[in-house]
Residue, then its C-alpha position, 0 to 999 in steps of 0.5 A: x692107788x700106790x705111792x712108793x711103798x705105801x698104798x694110797x687110795x685117792x679121791x675117786x678110787x673104788x675102795x672095794x677094788x683097792x681092798x681086793x687088790x691089796x688082799x689078792x696081791x699078798x700085801x703084808x701091811x694093814x693100813x692104807x692112806x686116803x685123803x682127809x676123812x669124810x662121811x662118804x669115804x668112811x662109809x665106802x671104806x667100811x663097805x669094802x671091808x676096811x675098818x675106817x680109822x684116821x691119823x693126825x699129821x703134825x703140820x696138816x689135816x688128818x688123813x683117813x687110815x683104812x685098816x685091812x687087818x691081816x687077821x680079823x676076829x669074827x663071831x656068830x653072835x648066837x654062839x657068844x659065850x656067856x659066863x655065869x658071872x656075867x649072867x649074875x651081873x647082868x641083873x644090874x644093867x640095861x642096854x639101849x641103842x642110839x640115845x647117846x652116840x656123841x657121849x659114847x664117842x667122846x668117852x671112847x676117845x677120852x679113854x683110848x685117846x685120839x691117836x686114830x679116833x681123831x676129832x675129824x674122824x669123830x665128826x665124820x662118825x657123828x654125821x654118819x650116825x645122824x644120817x644112818x637111816x639113809x646110809x648103807x653103813x649105819x653108825x650106831x651107839x650101844x649104851x649100858x645103863x646102871x641106875x640111870x647112869x651111862x656106865x659103858x658103851x661102844x660105837x660101831x656100824x651095821x652093814x646088812x647082817x654084819x655088825x662091826x664093833x669099833x671102840x668101846x669103854x666102861x666105867x664100872x668093873x664088869x660092865x664091859x663084859x655085860x655090855x658085850x654079852x647083852x649086845x651079842x644076844x640082841x644082835x642074834x635076836x635081830x638076825x645079825x649073823x656076823x659080828x666083826x670084832x676087829x683085831x683079835x684080843x684075849x677077851x674077844x677070843x674068850x667070847x667065842x671069836x675066831x681069828x681069820x685071815x683076809x682070804x677067809x674074812x673078806x668073803x664072809x663079810x661081803x656075803x653078810x653085807x649083801x643080806x637084809x639089814x636089821x632095821x630095828x637096830x638102826x632106830x633108837x631103842x630105850x634101855x631093856x634089862x640085860x638079864x632078859x636079853x640073855x635069857x635062861x642059862x643053858x642046861x648041861 
């Protein structure tokens, strides 16, 4: 598993055992190294609590780069904070699932670059999305629509009652906030109790997320992974009005 000072996960290694060894051993880093990404390895990494990423080598194939954050930002979707501004803006948009995975994935790479979202990893994610019904980790796309145009979205994966956001983009001002709010409402409605937001950032904390250390977030994720999966999220969902998903504004 280890090569020098860098954690190296070899073919045939158990990703869950590797995550436990790294977390329990007080490893101060976040990235492990694994052979070139394939669907089975990316799924196994996700189910072990890593977030599957990748790195391109200058003179060789891309490698899988499983990330085990020192801190991970988690949120109960039912507790997501929605501002009045977002509620008003939501009237302009609709939210759908799994109708344009490859387009959303390409837009994420176009906006954020392919530093970790390498072509090899994108091909891997596309394969996992096509096979999502039969996979333990179902790769999904979330799509925000405005007047028939796709204006924001993200890719992520669903394991049990946990959904992880991997990468997203927006084309219109305010669209990203509406997409997150509407997605949170949809996740809560479908019984997802743990929203894995990855690295903590100000907008995630403003949404209600909490930064948790490995010894706290890993057990929480694994408990959620063992719960029944919201199969309705795995199917294609035609766009529905975001304002309806958000419901009435709470009083008080």
